N, C-alpha and C positions, 0 to 999 in steps of 0.2 A: 420132172427130170431136166438137167441142162448140161449134161456131160458131154462134151464134143465128141469123146470116142463113142459113146453110147449112140448118139445120133448119127454118126457116120455107119456104125454097124446096122442100125436100122434101116439106112439109106440104100446099103449094099442089099440087103435082105430084100427089099420090095422094089428096088428100080426097074425090074423087068416087067413090074404090072403097070408101070407108067409110060412104057413103050415110048421113049423118048420124050415124053411131055412133062412139064414141071407140075402139073396138077393133076388129079384124078378124082372125079366126082364118086361120091359113094353110090354104090350098088344096090342098097336096100333101103326102103323107107322105114325109118323107127316107128314099131307100133305104139300107138297111145296105150297108157295103162288103163283099159277100161274096166277089169277086173276091180282095181284099187279104186276107181270112181263108185262103181255098183257097191262095192263094200262100206265106202264113206257115206253113200247114201243110205244104206241099211242100216247103220250107226246112227246118223242124225235123225232118221225115222224112229228108231227104238227110243232115243232120248226123248224126243218130243212126245213119244206114246206115253211115257211116264207123266209128262205134265198133263195130257188128256185124260189119264186115269184120275189125277188128282181133280181135275176140273169137274169131271163126271160125279165125283162124291160129293161136290159142294153146290155147283150151280142150280140142281134141281130145288133144293132148299131155299137157295137164294131167289130162285123164280117164285116161289110160292110166297115168300115174305113179301117180294114186291107187288105180288098180284094183292096180299092182304093190305097193304099199304095203299094200293089205289081204290079198293074198295071200301075202305074207311075214310071216307072224307076229312071226318074232323080230327084225324092225325096229319093232316098236309102240313099243319105248323111246325109238326116236329120232324121235318125232312132231314134234319142235322143228324137226328138220332139214327135214322135209318141208313143215311151216308155213312156213319161211322161203322154200323154193322157191316156194310158191303166191304170197306176197307178192311175190317177184321177179318172178314171171310178169305178176302185175296190174300192177306197175310198169312193166313192158315195155310193156304193152298203153296204159297211160296215155302213157307216152312217144313211142309211135308215134301214138298218136291226136292227141298235141299237136303233132308234126310236121305231120301232114296238115291239122291244124285251123287251122294258120297260113295254108295254102293255099285255106282254104275262104273266106275273108272274110265273115265271119259279120255284123259291124257293118255293112259295106256293104250287105249283102244286107237285112238289117233296116231300114236307112236307106231303101232303094227302096221297101219295103213301107210305110213311114211316108209317104213322099211320094205313093205311090199312095192311101193313106187319105185323105191331105189333099187330093188333087185330087179325089175321089168327094165327098168333104165340101163342098168350094166348088163343085163342080157341082150339087150337091143344093140349096145354100144360094142359088145364083143362079136356079136353077129356082122355089124355094119366092117369092123376092121378084118374079120376072116373072110367074108365074102368079097371085099373090094381088095385088100391086100395080101390074102392068102397067108395070113400070120395068126397067131393066137397070143391073146394078152395073158400077161403074167398076173394068175388070179390074185396073188398077195398083196399086189400093189394097191387094188382098190378096196381098201379095208373101210371099217368104221371110221376112223379118223378122218378120210378124205371127204366123207359126207357129212361129218357131225355139225359142221355149221348150219348147212342148209336144213337138216333134219331137224336138229336142236329149235332152231328159230321158228321154223314151220309147226312145230307141234306145239309150242307155246301160243303162237298167233292164234290158231285155229282153235284152241281149247278155249281161249277167252271169246272168241268170235261166236262159238256154237252156245257156249255158257249164255252170252248177251242175247239170245234168241228167246229163250222160255221168259227171262226177265222182262224184255220188251213186250211180248206177247200180253203177259199179265197185266202190265200197266195199261196196254191198248184195251183189254178186255174190261178192266176195271172202269176204263172212262168210256166204254161203251154202255154198260150198265147204268152208272150214274148220269151220264148225258140223256139216255134213254129215259129215265125216270123223270128227270128235270123237263124235258120235252114233250113228255106223255106218250111215247111210243109204245106200240102193241107189244106184247110180251114175244109174241112170235116173231116179231122185226128183230127185236133186241136179240134174242137166241140164234136167228139167221146171221146176224152181224157177227156175233161171237164166233158162230161156226167159220164164217168167212174169214175172220181174222185167224184162226187156228191153221186154216188151209192157205193163206197166204205165208204165213210164218213157216209153215212145213215146205211150201215151194221155195222160199228163201233158202232154207237150209239145205235143200236138194241143189240149189243154183250154188250155193256156196260149196257144196263138195265137188260139183264139176269145176269150178273156177279153180279151187285149190289144189286139186291134184294134176291140174294142167300147170299151174304155176310152179308146183315143185317138181313136176317132170322137165320142164323146160331150165329150170335154174341147175338141176342135176346135169341135163343133156350139155349146157354151156360149160359148166366146169369141166367135163369130161374132155370135151372138144378143144377148149382152150389149153388144158393141162398138157394135152398130145401135140400142140402147137399147130392147132387147125385155127386159121383166121377168118375164114369164110364159110357160108353154108348157102344150100339151096333151099328156099321155103317150100313145104309141101302142105298142102291142106288136105283134111280128111276126103275130100271129093264126094260130099253127099249135099243133100238139100238145106242141110242148116249152115252150112258156110257162108259167112258174111261177104257180100259183094267187093268191100275194101280189102278182104283176105284173100278172096278168088283172084283178084288183080294182082295179087303179089306171088301167085302158085307159080313154081318153076324159076323165079326170078332169084340172082345170087346178091347176097348181102354180106357187109362186114359184121363180126362180132363187135367192132368197135363202133358201129354206126348204124343202129337199128333203122327200119323204114319208118317213114311217119303214117299213121293212120288217117282216114279221110271217112265221112259220113254222107249221105246224100239225101238232099232235100227236093221237093217238087220245084221250089221257088227258085232255088240258088244252085242246083244242081251238088255237083261234088264240093264238099267243104273240107280243108285240110283243119285236122284239130289240134296240131302241133304236139299231140302223143306220139312218142317214138316206142315202138314195140318188138322185141324178137318173138318167133313163134311161141305159142304157149302163154305167153305174158300179157295179151290184151284179155279182157274179161271172157271167161268160159271158152278160151279158144283151145282147139283141140289140134291146132297146127303143129308141125314139127320140123326139125333142122336137119336136112340131109347133109351130112360133113362134104368138104371138098378138100381133099388131102393134099398137101403141098410137100414135096419131095425135100425142099429146101429147109423147112421148118418143122418137119416131121420129128415128134419127139415120142414114141410110144413105147411103155414098157411091155416088151414082148416076152415071151417063154424062153427062158435061158437067161435072162438078168438074175444075177444075184445067186448063179449057182442052180437055179430053178430049171428043171426040164419038163 
């Protein structure tokens, strides 16, 4: 909204809260959408569990074949046949997984998480405006159209990323079996490597869930604040042991939406090294930091109740 009369009406409605100052720091710290992150992790776990169930159907038989191949030394010259059977087994796993994946409804589940994240962000934005400025936002303004671009792109990208994890895992496990066979590894070592590979990919999916919820939350918060005429924010970490030192150093500092701060990492030899990577809160990998808005009375452009005849 950029109507001059509207801006002036908003300015008159809230100027008492500024007590003669031009800026006012948000009085609430936006809550991170933990529930959406937990739900995303639950869904990725369930998705990978489908793969695990299909693996359990085929791998015992595959291990038995590998054992028979090892015991019958006279068949060592026929390794190509065994390797072909291994690839056929994993192709069968992939096909059955694909059939079950079609009934999983991954995209719809991710879309629901996106909307859950949006709802949390909107609730926190309304709370920040109410507690800081003492006014209520016009509910109808932040409809689905306002968030359509962020959520649509986010759902599509995340569906593709999650779908790639089982495919990558199956290729990795197939290589583990084939390389283990060629190198003469013990069966239990091959099985342990397969289990480790599954665990790594499961953790990868969980980290993806954390990272992507933070990213969407950050994108929505930035869109809300910029649309309201907010040009600067105060960085706030989650204030726990998981906060990175480079983010802890930014806590409480003020930055512009037009100029995100540069990240650094610390090494034993060189100390702090600037990375050249610039990020707003929530945009760095798996970042749970949030942006506390700094309201400027001269640029404030908030859709408050009473707009368009709504009370």
